[in-house]
N, C-alpha and C positions, 0 to 999 in steps of 0.2 A: 330226536332226529332233526337234523337241520334241512329245512326245505330249500329247494333252488331259489325261491323268492328271497328267503332270508339271506342266502349266500350272496345273492346279487345286491341286496341292500347294503352289505358290508363292504362291498368292493368300492375302491376309490373312484371318484368321478374322473373322467379322462382329463379335465382341466385342472384337477386339484394340484398336481405337481408343478404345472405350469404357473398357477397362481402363486405358489409358494416361491417359485424362482423370480417372478416379477416383484413380489414383496420384498424379497431379500435384495434384489437389485435396486429397488427404490430406497431402502434404507441405507445401502451402501452409497448410493449417489448422493444422498443427503449428507452423510458424514463427510464425503469427499468435497462437496460444496462448501460445508462449513469450514473445512480445513483450508481450502483455496481462499475463501473470503477472509479468513482470520490472517492468512499469509498476506493477502493484498493489503489489508489494513495496516499491518505491521510495516510493510514496504513502503506504502504511501506516507504514513506518519513519520517513518524514519527519513524519508526523502525530504519531507517539509522541514524536519529538524535539522537535517544536514545543510539545507539551503539557508535556514534561519541562522545557524551558528557559524558556518564556515564560509557562506557566500561572501560577506564583507571582506573576509581574509583574502579569498582568491582574487576578488576585484582589486583589493589594495596591491596585491602582488603583480597583477597585470598592469596596473597604473604606474607603479614603481619601475617595472621593466621598460615601459615605454619612455618614462622620464629619464632613466639612466641612458637608454639608447640615444635620446635627444641631446642630453648633456654631453655625451661622448662625441657625437656627431658635431656639435657646435664647437667643441674643443679642437678636434682634429681637422674638421672641414674635409675629411676623406670621403670621396663619393660613395664608397662602400658602406662606410658608417652612416652616411646620410640616407642611403637606400634602406639600411636596417631600421633606422629610427622611423622613417616613413611607414615601413611595413609593420613595425610594432604599433605604432599609433593607429593605422588603418585597421589592423587586427583587433584592437581593443575596441574601436568604435563599432565593428562589425560582429562582435560576439553575440550569438543569438540569445535573447532572454535576459540580457544584463539589466534592463529596466526592471523585469519581473524579478530578477535575483535581488535586487536592492530594494524592492518594494517594501515598505515598512521600516527601512533601515536609514533612508536618506530623504532629507527635504531640500528645499531650495537653498538652505544655508549649510548643507553638508551632512555629515553622519549624525544620526541621533545618538544620545548618550549610550544606549545599549550596544550599538554597533561600534562606537569609538572604544567601549570598555573591552571589546573583543581583541583590540589591538594593544591593550595594556594589561596590567595586572589587576585592574579593578574588578570588582565583584559584578556578575551579571545576574539579572533576574533568573529564577530558576526556569529551565525550558519546560515545554509541555511533555507529558508522558509520551514515550515512544509507542507503547502498546496499551490496549485497554486492560483494566484490572482483572484480576482473576474472578472477581464476582461478576463482572460485566461479561467476561467470556462464558461463564457458567450460565447466566441468564440467556445469553444469545444462543448457546447450543441448545438449551432446553426449548426455547421458543422456536427455533429453526426446524427442530425435530417435529414440533406439534403443527406448525402452520405452513410448512413447505408446500408450495403449489404442486409439486409432483405427487402429493398424496391425494389430490383431487381428480375425480373422473368427470364431473359435470363442469361445463364451461363457465357458468356463473360462479361456482364455487372456486374454480381456478383463478379467475379474475380478482375475487375477493381477497384470496391468499396472496396473489401477486402484489396488490396494493398494500396489503398489511406487511408482508415481508420487506417491502421497500422502505417502509417506515422503520422497521426493526433494524435493517442494515444501516440506515442513516444514524440511528441512535448508537449502534455499536461502533460505527466509524468514529463518533466523537467520544466514545467510552462513557456515555451517559448512563450510569447505573440507575438512577432514578426513573428516567424515562423508559428504560428497558423493563423495570419492574411495572410501571404503569401500563405498558403494553402487554406485559403478561397477565395482568389483572383484566385488562380490557378483553383479551382473547378468551380468558376463562369465563367472563360473563357473557360472551357472545352466543350466537345461536348454536345449538347442538348440531354436531355433524351428521349428515345423513348416513344411514346404513350402507355399507359397501356391498353391492349386488355383485354376484359372480359374473365375470365377463366371458363372452365367447372365446374360443381358442384363437380365433383370427385377431381379435383385439388385444389378447394377451401377447401374442407374437409381435403385433405392431408396437405394443407398449415396450417389450423388451428391446426392439430395435431402436425406438426413440431414446431409451435410456442409454443404450450403448453409444448412440451418436452424441448424446449430451456429455457423457463421460469423456469421449474423444475431445470435444471442444473444450472442456474444462482442463483436460490434460495439456492443450495447447496453451491455454491461458497461464497454467502453473509454470509451464516450461518458459514462457516469455518472461514471466516474473522472476524465476529462478536464474535466468541468463543475464539479467540486468546488473548494472554495476552496483546499485543500492542493495540488491539482495546478497551480492558477493561480500559486501561490507558487513552486512548483518551476520553472515556465516562466520566472519572472523571473531565475533563477540556476541553470539546469540543471547547470552544471559545477562550482559551488561553492555549494550550498545552505547550508552552514555559515556563509558570509559573510553571506548574506541574514538568518539568524537573528541573527547578531551585531549587524547593523544595526538590526534591529527591537528587539532587547533594549536597545541603547543609547538608542533613542528612548523606549522604555517606561521605562527607568530615569530619564531625564530628566523624563518625565511624573510619575513617582513623586515625585521631588524637589521639583517645582514644587507638587504637591499637598501634600506634607508641609510645605512652607514656608507655604502658604495656611492649612493647619490650625493650625500654630504661631502665626501672626499672629492668627487668630481666637480662640485659646484665651488669649493674653496680653491680649486686650481684654476678657475676661470680668471 
């Protein structure tokens, strides 16, 4: 015969269901943060590669457009052509970030060989990887699940995890498999995690609310990334973004050639 005391001992604690909900929400948030961080790294790396490979071509087209307008104005002396030429030159000089765009591609003597090669059919040194390797992604996901600050309840442990995950994120952004493995070994050899004590219902509700707010913030970050032009380009060729850049580069080089021909024709008429 089961006593009332035994029946009472089998009954679930009032906080047990809430604890499970908090744990599930924590794991879901970590997975979401991993996905957002991976996407952010992909977008930023692709943006850098886009600037590296296509920036000189865009700059060359802008310069040629200004020179064509100036040559036409010099030839016709038409006030409207002169105005267009002045506007084209002024717009070229005021393009925000032009110096940053050409950083690493131009010195005081003009374009570096790598940049000049983009305007010809010469070979260009292989670009950096657009995304971290599969092994780096695997290491990152495993580490993020283990060390994420959201798993900590004590403030000191949270700070320790925040400092460590910052190092992990930096290594992942560079796609550094070796460093990620070293960080995984370092974490495994670190202090044992404290036992997780059951939290009062009030703290659990507060925890759920914080997790919900964090999810909303990440959703805004993800939406901003997805709405950007670079993400839009990535969606056009998610499995092979390099080929998309190659295709755009070929079109731009064709545009450069057409403009150079137009400019040469105008100059020979002077």
